Backbone atoms as SQL, in Angstrom:
CREATE TABLE atoms (id INTEGER PRIMARY KEY, chain TEXT, resi INTEGER, resn TEXT, atom TEXT, x REAL, y REAL, z REAL);
INSERT INTO atoms VALUES
  (1, 'A', 1, 'UNK', 'N', 0.841, -1.188, 0.000),
  (2, 'A', 1, 'UNK', 'CA', 0.000, 0.000, 0.000),
  (3, 'A', 1, 'UNK', 'C', 0.876, 1.238, 0.000),
  (4, 'A', 2, 'UNK', 'N', 0.408, 2.295, -0.626),
  (5, 'A', 2, 'UNK', 'CA', 1.228, 3.489, -0.756),
  (6, 'A', 2, 'UNK', 'C', 0.495, 4.719, -0.269),
  (7, 'A', 3, 'UNK', 'N', 1.298, 5.779, -0.121),
  (8, 'A', 3, 'UNK', 'CA', 0.708, 7.067, 0.232),
  (9, 'A', 3, 'UNK', 'C', -0.019, 7.027, 1.546),
  (10, 'A', 4, 'UNK', 'N', -1.295, 7.383, 1.508),
  (11, 'A', 4, 'UNK', 'CA', -2.066, 7.499, 2.725),
  (12, 'A', 4, 'UNK', 'C', -2.806, 6.257, 3.147),
  (13, 'A', 5, 'UNK', 'N', -2.450, 5.100, 2.562),
  (14, 'A', 5, 'UNK', 'CA', -3.112, 3.866, 2.965),
  (15, 'A', 5, 'UNK', 'C', -2.309, 3.173, 4.050),
  (16, 'A', 6, 'UNK', 'N', -2.999, 2.646, 5.047),
  (17, 'A', 6, 'UNK', 'CA', -2.367, 1.947, 6.150),
  (18, 'A', 6, 'UNK', 'C', -1.956, 0.555, 5.706),
  (19, 'A', 7, 'UNK', 'N', -0.723, 0.185, 5.957),
  (20, 'A', 7, 'UNK', 'CA', -0.180, -1.114, 5.581),
  (21, 'A', 7, 'UNK', 'C', -0.439, -2.100, 6.714),
  (22, 'A', 8, 'UNK', 'N', -1.480, -2.922, 6.545),
  (23, 'A', 8, 'UNK', 'CA', -1.836, -3.935, 7.537),
  (24, 'A', 8, 'UNK', 'C', -1.532, -5.309, 6.965),
  (25, 'A', 9, 'UNK', 'N', -0.920, -6.181, 7.754),
  (26, 'A', 9, 'UNK', 'CA', -0.609, -7.543, 7.320),
  (27, 'A', 9, 'UNK', 'C', -1.327, -8.527, 8.231),
  (28, 'A', 10, 'UNK', 'N', -1.938, -9.531, 7.639),
  (29, 'A', 10, 'UNK', 'CA', -2.596, -10.566, 8.437),
  (30, 'A', 10, 'UNK', 'C', -1.552, -11.365, 9.195),
  (31, 'A', 11, 'UNK', 'N', -1.920, -11.755, 10.393),
  (32, 'A', 11, 'UNK', 'CA', -1.032, -12.522, 11.267),
  (33, 'A', 11, 'UNK', 'C', -1.892, -13.519, 12.032),
  (34, 'A', 12, 'UNK', 'N', -2.205, -14.638, 11.406),
  (35, 'A', 12, 'UNK', 'CA', -3.105, -15.601, 12.034),
  (36, 'A', 12, 'UNK', 'C', -4.481, -14.983, 12.188),
  (37, 'A', 13, 'UNK', 'N', -4.953, -14.896, 13.413),
  (38, 'A', 13, 'UNK', 'CA', -6.264, -14.285, 13.679),
  (39, 'A', 13, 'UNK', 'C', -6.134, -12.808, 14.046),
  (40, 'A', 14, 'UNK', 'N', -4.957, -12.244, 13.829),
  (41, 'A', 14, 'UNK', 'CA', -4.726, -10.834, 14.133),
  (42, 'A', 14, 'UNK', 'C', -4.138, -10.094, 12.950),
  (43, 'A', 15, 'UNK', 'N', -3.612, -8.912, 13.213),
  (44, 'A', 15, 'UNK', 'CA', -3.014, -8.084, 12.159),
  (45, 'A', 15, 'UNK', 'C', -1.766, -7.405, 12.692),
  (46, 'A', 16, 'UNK', 'N', -0.806, -7.204, 11.817),
  (47, 'A', 16, 'UNK', 'CA', 0.404, -6.453, 12.154),
  (48, 'A', 16, 'UNK', 'C', 0.332, -5.092, 11.501),
  (49, 'A', 17, 'UNK', 'N', 0.805, -4.109, 12.235),
  (50, 'A', 17, 'UNK', 'CA', 0.701, -2.717, 11.826),
  (51, 'A', 17, 'UNK', 'C', 2.032, -2.032, 12.092),
  (52, 'A', 18, 'UNK', 'N', 2.525, -1.274, 11.103),
  (53, 'A', 18, 'UNK', 'CA', 3.755, -0.494, 11.290),
  (54, 'A', 18, 'UNK', 'C', 3.407, 0.845, 11.931),
  (55, 'A', 19, 'UNK', 'N', 4.268, 1.273, 12.852),
  (56, 'A', 19, 'UNK', 'CA', 4.111, 2.562, 13.530),
  (57, 'A', 19, 'UNK', 'C', 5.371, 3.392, 13.356),
  (58, 'A', 20, 'UNK', 'N', 5.178, 4.694, 13.362),
  (59, 'A', 20, 'UNK', 'CA', 6.296, 5.652, 13.455),
  (60, 'A', 20, 'UNK', 'C', 5.971, 6.530, 14.646),
  (61, 'A', 21, 'UNK', 'N', 6.800, 6.485, 15.678),
  (62, 'A', 21, 'UNK', 'CA', 6.490, 7.114, 16.963),
  (63, 'A', 21, 'UNK', 'C', 7.469, 8.233, 17.291),
  (64, 'A', 22, 'UNK', 'N', 6.925, 9.356, 17.745),
  (65, 'A', 22, 'UNK', 'CA', 7.723, 10.451, 18.297),
  (66, 'A', 22, 'UNK', 'C', 7.434, 10.507, 19.789),
  (67, 'A', 23, 'UNK', 'N', 8.452, 10.239, 20.594),
  (68, 'A', 23, 'UNK', 'CA', 8.289, 10.264, 22.048),
  (69, 'A', 23, 'UNK', 'C', 8.687, 11.623, 22.595),
  (70, 'A', 24, 'UNK', 'N', 8.192, 11.954, 23.776),
  (71, 'A', 24, 'UNK', 'CA', 8.519, 13.215, 24.417),
  (72, 'A', 24, 'UNK', 'C', 7.794, 14.398, 23.795),
  (73, 'A', 25, 'UNK', 'N', 6.653, 14.159, 23.179),
  (74, 'A', 25, 'UNK', 'CA', 5.880, 15.222, 22.532),
  (75, 'A', 25, 'UNK', 'C', 5.084, 16.007, 23.578),
  (76, 'A', 26, 'UNK', 'N', 4.482, 17.096, 23.156),
  (77, 'A', 26, 'UNK', 'CA', 3.693, 17.908, 24.079),
  (78, 'A', 26, 'UNK', 'C', 2.376, 17.236, 24.462),
  (79, 'A', 27, 'UNK', 'N', 1.877, 16.342, 23.576),
  (80, 'A', 27, 'UNK', 'CA', 0.685, 15.564, 23.919),
  (81, 'A', 27, 'UNK', 'C', 0.660, 14.285, 23.100),
  (82, 'A', 28, 'UNK', 'N', -0.112, 13.329, 23.558),
  (83, 'A', 28, 'UNK', 'CA', -0.223, 12.050, 22.873),
  (84, 'A', 28, 'UNK', 'C', -1.402, 12.073, 21.923),
  (85, 'A', 29, 'UNK', 'N', -1.134, 11.663, 20.659),
  (86, 'A', 29, 'UNK', 'CA', -2.227, 11.613, 19.697),
  (87, 'A', 29, 'UNK', 'C', -1.818, 10.833, 18.456),
  (88, 'A', 30, 'UNK', 'N', -2.832, 10.384, 17.713),
  (89, 'A', 30, 'UNK', 'CA', -2.614, 9.767, 16.413),
  (90, 'A', 30, 'UNK', 'C', -2.488, 10.911, 15.418),
  (91, 'A', 31, 'UNK', 'N', -1.363, 10.964, 14.721),
  (92, 'A', 31, 'UNK', 'CA', -1.119, 12.044, 13.770),
  (93, 'A', 31, 'UNK', 'C', -1.677, 11.730, 12.384),
  (94, 'A', 32, 'UNK', 'N', -1.735, 10.456, 12.050),
  (95, 'A', 32, 'UNK', 'CA', -2.273, 10.057, 10.755),
  (96, 'A', 32, 'UNK', 'C', -1.478, 8.935, 10.133),
  (97, 'A', 33, 'UNK', 'N', -1.789, 8.662, 8.888),
  (98, 'A', 33, 'UNK', 'CA', -1.140, 7.595, 8.139),
  (99, 'A', 33, 'UNK', 'C', -0.195, 8.233, 7.128),
  (100, 'A', 34, 'UNK', 'N', 1.043, 7.771, 7.121),
  (101, 'A', 34, 'UNK', 'CA', 2.027, 8.288, 6.180),
  (102, 'A', 34, 'UNK', 'C', 2.959, 7.153, 5.771),
  (103, 'A', 35, 'UNK', 'N', 3.078, 6.934, 4.470),
  (104, 'A', 35, 'UNK', 'CA', 3.976, 5.891, 3.991),
  (105, 'A', 35, 'UNK', 'C', 3.602, 4.507, 4.462),
  (106, 'A', 36, 'UNK', 'N', 2.333, 4.264, 4.689),
  (107, 'A', 36, 'UNK', 'CA', 1.851, 2.963, 5.125),
  (108, 'A', 36, 'UNK', 'C', 1.890, 2.745, 6.630),
  (109, 'A', 37, 'UNK', 'N', 2.552, 3.630, 7.360),
  (110, 'A', 37, 'UNK', 'CA', 2.672, 3.493, 8.817),
  (111, 'A', 37, 'UNK', 'C', 1.726, 4.458, 9.523),
  (112, 'A', 38, 'UNK', 'N', 1.297, 4.082, 10.702),
  (113, 'A', 38, 'UNK', 'CA', 0.493, 4.966, 11.540),
  (114, 'A', 38, 'UNK', 'C', 1.458, 5.813, 12.356),
  (115, 'A', 39, 'UNK', 'N', 1.370, 7.132, 12.188),
  (116, 'A', 39, 'UNK', 'CA', 2.251, 8.047, 12.921),
  (117, 'A', 39, 'UNK', 'C', 1.582, 8.455, 14.224),
  (118, 'A', 40, 'UNK', 'N', 2.349, 8.363, 15.306),
  (119, 'A', 40, 'UNK', 'CA', 1.866, 8.709, 16.644),
  (120, 'A', 40, 'UNK', 'C', 2.844, 9.648, 17.322),
  (121, 'A', 41, 'UNK', 'N', 2.320, 10.452, 18.222),
  (122, 'A', 41, 'UNK', 'CA', 3.188, 11.176, 19.148),
  (123, 'A', 41, 'UNK', 'C', 2.726, 10.788, 20.543),
  (124, 'A', 42, 'UNK', 'N', 3.696, 10.575, 21.428),
  (125, 'A', 42, 'UNK', 'CA', 3.368, 10.252, 22.818),
  (126, 'A', 42, 'UNK', 'C', 4.107, 11.207, 23.726),
  (127, 'A', 43, 'UNK', 'N', 3.463, 11.567, 24.799),
  (128, 'A', 43, 'UNK', 'CA', 4.018, 12.524, 25.750),
  (129, 'A', 43, 'UNK', 'C', 5.161, 11.918, 26.575),
  (130, 'A', 44, 'UNK', 'N', 5.061, 10.636, 26.865),
  (131, 'A', 44, 'UNK', 'CA', 6.054, 9.971, 27.712),
  (132, 'A', 44, 'UNK', 'C', 7.436, 9.981, 27.061),
  (133, 'A', 45, 'UNK', 'N', 8.477, 10.090, 27.888),
  (134, 'A', 45, 'UNK', 'CA', 9.841, 10.044, 27.350),
  (135, 'A', 45, 'UNK', 'C', 10.230, 8.604, 26.993),
  (136, 'A', 46, 'UNK', 'N', 11.190, 8.444, 26.088),
  (137, 'A', 46, 'UNK', 'CA', 11.612, 7.095, 25.696),
  (138, 'A', 46, 'UNK', 'C', 12.602, 6.490, 26.696),
  (139, 'A', 47, 'UNK', 'N', 12.144, 6.267, 27.902),
  (140, 'A', 47, 'UNK', 'CA', 13.014, 5.693, 28.933),
  (141, 'A', 47, 'UNK', 'C', 12.235, 4.694, 29.777),
  (142, 'A', 48, 'UNK', 'N', 12.910, 3.594, 30.076),
  (143, 'A', 48, 'UNK', 'CA', 12.345, 2.535, 30.942),
  (144, 'A', 48, 'UNK', 'C', 10.963, 2.065, 30.474),
  (145, 'A', 49, 'UNK', 'N', 10.718, 2.058, 29.176),
  (146, 'A', 49, 'UNK', 'CA', 9.461, 1.529, 28.646),
  (147, 'A', 49, 'UNK', 'C', 8.259, 2.438, 28.761),
  (148, 'A', 50, 'UNK', 'N', 8.458, 3.655, 29.257),
  (149, 'A', 50, 'UNK', 'CA', 7.326, 4.573, 29.442),
  (150, 'A', 50, 'UNK', 'C', 6.634, 4.895, 28.122),
  (151, 'A', 51, 'UNK', 'N', 7.410, 5.240, 27.104),
  (152, 'A', 51, 'UNK', 'CA', 6.817, 5.587, 25.805),
  (153, 'A', 51, 'UNK', 'C', 6.116, 4.372, 25.199),
  (154, 'A', 52, 'UNK', 'N', 6.718, 3.188, 25.305),
  (155, 'A', 52, 'UNK', 'CA', 6.095, 1.991, 24.746),
  (156, 'A', 52, 'UNK', 'C', 4.754, 1.687, 25.406),
  (157, 'A', 53, 'UNK', 'N', 4.666, 1.860, 26.706),
  (158, 'A', 53, 'UNK', 'CA', 3.381, 1.633, 27.394),
  (159, 'A', 53, 'UNK', 'C', 2.330, 2.614, 26.889),
  (160, 'A', 54, 'UNK', 'N', 2.736, 3.848, 26.678),
  (161, 'A', 54, 'UNK', 'CA', 1.809, 4.854, 26.172),
  (162, 'A', 54, 'UNK', 'C', 1.414, 4.562, 24.719),
  (163, 'A', 55, 'UNK', 'N', 2.360, 4.073, 23.934),
  (164, 'A', 55, 'UNK', 'CA', 2.068, 3.676, 22.546),
  (165, 'A', 55, 'UNK', 'C', 0.993, 2.596, 22.533),
  (166, 'A', 56, 'UNK', 'N', 1.166, 1.566, 23.360),
  (167, 'A', 56, 'UNK', 'CA', 0.192, 0.472, 23.406),
  (168, 'A', 56, 'UNK', 'C', -1.191, 0.982, 23.802),
  (169, 'A', 57, 'UNK', 'N', -1.236, 1.858, 24.785),
  (170, 'A', 57, 'UNK', 'CA', -2.522, 2.407, 25.223),
  (171, 'A', 57, 'UNK', 'C', -3.168, 3.248, 24.127),
  (172, 'A', 58, 'UNK', 'N', -2.382, 4.050, 23.428),
  (173, 'A', 58, 'UNK', 'CA', -2.909, 4.923, 22.377),
  (174, 'A', 58, 'UNK', 'C', -3.421, 4.104, 21.188),
  (175, 'A', 59, 'UNK', 'N', -2.664, 3.098, 20.772),
  (176, 'A', 59, 'UNK', 'CA', -3.100, 2.253, 19.663),
  (177, 'A', 59, 'UNK', 'C', -4.358, 1.482, 20.051),
  (178, 'A', 60, 'UNK', 'N', -4.385, 0.960, 21.267),
  (179, 'A', 60, 'UNK', 'CA', -5.574, 0.237, 21.722),
  (180, 'A', 60, 'UNK', 'C', -6.801, 1.144, 21.686),
  (181, 'A', 61, 'UNK', 'N', -6.666, 2.349, 22.184),
  (182, 'A', 61, 'UNK', 'CA', -7.782, 3.298, 22.181),
  (183, 'A', 61, 'UNK', 'C', -8.213, 3.631, 20.753),
  (184, 'A', 62, 'UNK', 'N', -7.246, 3.852, 19.870),
  (185, 'A', 62, 'UNK', 'CA', -7.552, 4.230, 18.481),
  (186, 'A', 62, 'UNK', 'C', -8.320, 3.127, 17.753),
  (187, 'A', 63, 'UNK', 'N', -8.045, 1.874, 18.086),
  (188, 'A', 63, 'UNK', 'CA', -8.701, 0.753, 17.420),
  (189, 'A', 63, 'UNK', 'C', -9.849, 0.157, 18.238),
  (190, 'A', 64, 'UNK', 'N', -10.179, 0.769, 19.381),
  (191, 'A', 64, 'UNK', 'CA', -11.280, 0.273, 20.210),
  (192, 'A', 64, 'UNK', 'C', -10.982, -1.062, 20.856),
  (193, 'A', 65, 'UNK', 'N', -9.729, -1.256, 21.267),
  (194, 'A', 65, 'UNK', 'CA', -9.299, -2.506, 21.886),
  (195, 'A', 65, 'UNK', 'C', -8.861, -2.277, 23.325),
  (196, 'A', 66, 'UNK', 'N', -8.707, -3.352, 24.051),
  (197, 'A', 66, 'UNK', 'CA', -8.108, -3.295, 25.386),
  (198, 'A', 66, 'UNK', 'C', -6.589, -3.227, 25.219),
  (199, 'A', 67, 'UNK', 'N', -5.890, -2.667, 26.209),
  (200, 'A', 67, 'UNK', 'CA', -4.430, -2.556, 26.117),
  (201, 'A', 67, 'UNK', 'C', -3.769, -3.915, 25.895),
  (202, 'A', 68, 'UNK', 'N', -4.309, -4.951, 26.494),
  (203, 'A', 68, 'UNK', 'CA', -3.740, -6.294, 26.351),
  (204, 'A', 68, 'UNK', 'C', -3.931, -6.899, 24.968),
  (205, 'A', 69, 'UNK', 'N', -4.722, -6.253, 24.121),
  (206, 'A', 69, 'UNK', 'CA', -4.977, -6.752, 22.770),
  (207, 'A', 69, 'UNK', 'C', -4.003, -6.178, 21.742),
  (208, 'A', 70, 'UNK', 'N', -3.008, -5.429, 22.223),
  (209, 'A', 70, 'UNK', 'CA', -1.990, -4.835, 21.349),
  (210, 'A', 70, 'UNK', 'C', -0.633, -5.168, 21.958),
  (211, 'A', 71, 'UNK', 'N', 0.288, -5.661, 21.123),
  (212, 'A', 71, 'UNK', 'CA', 1.638, -5.947, 21.623),
  (213, 'A', 71, 'UNK', 'C', 2.681, -5.496, 20.614),
  (214, 'A', 72, 'UNK', 'N', 3.805, -5.051, 21.120),
  (215, 'A', 72, 'UNK', 'CA', 4.919, -4.664, 20.262),
  (216, 'A', 72, 'UNK', 'C', 5.663, -5.937, 19.890),
  (217, 'A', 73, 'UNK', 'N', 5.805, -6.180, 18.577),
  (218, 'A', 73, 'UNK', 'CA', 6.508, -7.380, 18.124),
  (219, 'A', 73, 'UNK', 'C', 7.905, -7.066, 17.604),
  (220, 'A', 74, 'UNK', 'N', 8.165, -5.816, 17.253),
  (221, 'A', 74, 'UNK', 'CA', 9.532, -5.413, 16.908),
  (222, 'A', 74, 'UNK', 'C', 9.674, -3.903, 17.057),
  (223, 'A', 75, 'UNK', 'N', 10.912, -3.491, 17.313),
  (224, 'A', 75, 'UNK', 'CA', 11.212, -2.070, 17.416),
  (225, 'A', 75, 'UNK', 'C', 11.018, -1.464, 18.789),
  (226, 'A', 76, 'UNK', 'N', 11.180, -2.248, 19.841),
  (227, 'A', 76, 'UNK', 'CA', 10.962, -1.716, 21.192),
  (228, 'A', 76, 'UNK', 'C', 11.809, -0.493, 21.501),
  (229, 'A', 77, 'UNK', 'N', 13.005, -0.429, 20.967),
  (230, 'A', 77, 'UNK', 'CA', 13.885, 0.709, 21.257),
  (231, 'A', 77, 'UNK', 'C', 14.023, 1.658, 20.073),
  (232, 'A', 78, 'UNK', 'N', 13.166, 1.518, 19.096),
  (233, 'A', 78, 'UNK', 'CA', 13.230, 2.322, 17.876),
  (234, 'A', 78, 'UNK', 'C', 11.944, 3.126, 17.693),
  (235, 'A', 79, 'UNK', 'N', 12.000, 4.246, 16.976),
  (236, 'A', 79, 'UNK', 'CA', 10.767, 4.971, 16.663),
  (237, 'A', 79, 'UNK', 'C', 9.919, 4.227, 15.631),
  (238, 'A', 80, 'UNK', 'N', 10.540, 3.301, 14.880),
  (239, 'A', 80, 'UNK', 'CA', 9.808, 2.470, 13.920),
  (240, 'A', 80, 'UNK', 'C', 9.483, 1.145, 14.594),
  (241, 'A', 81, 'UNK', 'N', 8.204, 0.908, 14.803),
  (242, 'A', 81, 'UNK', 'CA', 7.759, -0.270, 15.530),
  (243, 'A', 81, 'UNK', 'C', 6.764, -1.056, 14.695),
  (244, 'A', 82, 'UNK', 'N', 6.590, -2.316, 15.051),
  (245, 'A', 82, 'UNK', 'CA', 5.518, -3.140, 14.508),
  (246, 'A', 82, 'UNK', 'C', 4.744, -3.664, 15.695),
  (247, 'A', 83, 'UNK', 'N', 3.422, -3.479, 15.641),
  (248, 'A', 83, 'UNK', 'CA', 2.561, -3.999, 16.702),
  (249, 'A', 83, 'UNK', 'C', 1.617, -5.033, 16.116),
  (250, 'A', 84, 'UNK', 'N', 1.168, -5.931, 16.977),
  (251, 'A', 84, 'UNK', 'CA', 0.175, -6.922, 16.592),
  (252, 'A', 84, 'UNK', 'C', -1.126, -6.568, 17.292),
  (253, 'A', 85, 'UNK', 'N', -2.190, -6.492, 16.495),
  (254, 'A', 85, 'UNK', 'CA', -3.535, -6.247, 17.004),
  (255, 'A', 85, 'UNK', 'C', -4.259, -7.577, 17.060),
  (256, 'A', 86, 'UNK', 'N', -5.124, -7.763, 18.042),
  (257, 'A', 86, 'UNK', 'CA', -5.823, -9.038, 18.204),
  (258, 'A', 86, 'UNK', 'C', -7.103, -9.117, 17.376),
  (259, 'A', 87, 'UNK', 'N', -7.176, -8.331, 16.302),
  (260, 'A', 87, 'UNK', 'CA', -8.331, -8.380, 15.409),
  (261, 'A', 87, 'UNK', 'C', -7.830, -8.640, 13.983),
  (262, 'A', 88, 'UNK', 'N', -8.654, -9.269, 13.146),
  (263, 'A', 88, 'UNK', 'CA', -8.235, -9.539, 11.771),
  (264, 'A', 88, 'UNK', 'C', -7.931, -8.255, 11.003),
  (265, 'A', 89, 'UNK', 'N', -7.089, -8.373, 9.977),
  (266, 'A', 89, 'UNK', 'CA', -6.675, -7.221, 9.183),
  (267, 'A', 89, 'UNK', 'C', -7.829, -6.448, 8.581),
  (268, 'A', 90, 'UNK', 'N', -8.854, -7.148, 8.095),
  (269, 'A', 90, 'UNK', 'CA', -10.000, -6.456, 7.499),
  (270, 'A', 90, 'UNK', 'C', -10.735, -5.615, 8.535),
  (271, 'A', 91, 'UNK', 'N', -10.880, -6.150, 9.734),
  (272, 'A', 91, 'UNK', 'CA', -11.543, -5.391, 10.810),
  (273, 'A', 91, 'UNK', 'C', -10.683, -4.197, 11.216),
  (274, 'A', 92, 'UNK', 'N', -9.377, -4.388, 11.304),
  (275, 'A', 92, 'UNK', 'CA', -8.475, -3.286, 11.645),
  (276, 'A', 92, 'UNK', 'C', -8.549, -2.189, 10.588),
  (277, 'A', 93, 'UNK', 'N', -8.606, -2.573, 9.313),
  (278, 'A', 93, 'UNK', 'CA', -8.692, -1.591, 8.227),
  (279, 'A', 93, 'UNK', 'C', -9.986, -0.785, 8.329),
  (280, 'A', 94, 'UNK', 'N', -11.073, -1.447, 8.667),
  (281, 'A', 94, 'UNK', 'CA', -12.350, -0.738, 8.842),
  (282, 'A', 94, 'UNK', 'C', -12.269, 0.265, 9.980),
  (283, 'A', 95, 'UNK', 'N', -11.670, -0.152, 11.079),
  (284, 'A', 95, 'UNK', 'CA', -11.555, 0.742, 12.246),
  (285, 'A', 95, 'UNK', 'C', -10.598, 1.905, 11.976),
  (286, 'A', 96, 'UNK', 'N', -9.629, 1.696, 11.086),
  (287, 'A', 96, 'UNK', 'CA', -8.641, 2.737, 10.780),
  (288, 'A', 96, 'UNK', 'C', -9.101, 3.684, 9.680),
  (289, 'A', 97, 'UNK', 'N', -10.253, 3.435, 9.108),
  (290, 'A', 97, 'UNK', 'CA', -10.715, 4.215, 7.954),
  (291, 'A', 97, 'UNK', 'C', -10.809, 5.720, 8.275),
  (292, 'A', 98, 'UNK', 'N', -11.032, 6.093, 9.514),
  (293, 'A', 98, 'UNK', 'CA', -11.186, 7.498, 9.861),
  (294, 'A', 98, 'UNK', 'C', -9.884, 8.213, 10.220),
  (295, 'A', 99, 'UNK', 'N', -8.759, 7.514, 10.214),
  (296, 'A', 99, 'UNK', 'CA', -7.495, 8.155, 10.549),
  (297, 'A', 99, 'UNK', 'C', -7.114, 9.150, 9.453),
  (298, 'A', 100, 'UNK', 'N', -6.549, 10.288, 9.825),
  (299, 'A', 100, 'UNK', 'CA', -6.116, 11.259, 8.807),
  (300, 'A', 100, 'UNK', 'C', -5.050, 10.672, 7.900),
  (301, 'A', 101, 'UNK', 'N', -5.086, 11.025, 6.627),
  (302, 'A', 101, 'UNK', 'CA', -4.080, 10.576, 5.651),
  (303, 'A', 101, 'UNK', 'C', -3.180, 11.750, 5.312),
  (304, 'A', 102, 'UNK', 'N', -1.904, 11.499, 5.157),
  (305, 'A', 102, 'UNK', 'CA', -0.928, 12.540, 4.845),
  (306, 'A', 102, 'UNK', 'C', -0.292, 12.273, 3.509);
């Protein structure tokens, strides 16, 4: 997928989603979709897992899931992360339809 489309990959009964995260921002929010990744800003600093916990909470809220239904599968120490959602890719795409496109 290109441009403003979210790149979701099926993963068994769930979906994998690429993220681009800016930690230490003035507020936490979903910025939109850019280059296939969901761009986020989180207020927490990137230390001792604080930003990652906030990322999980923000993604869960954005997709209408519980925090335990989202896990980081790669990129724990990087701004480029991959998370797994506990919902199928088609359902995730439907829920993401309202995210801003860049």
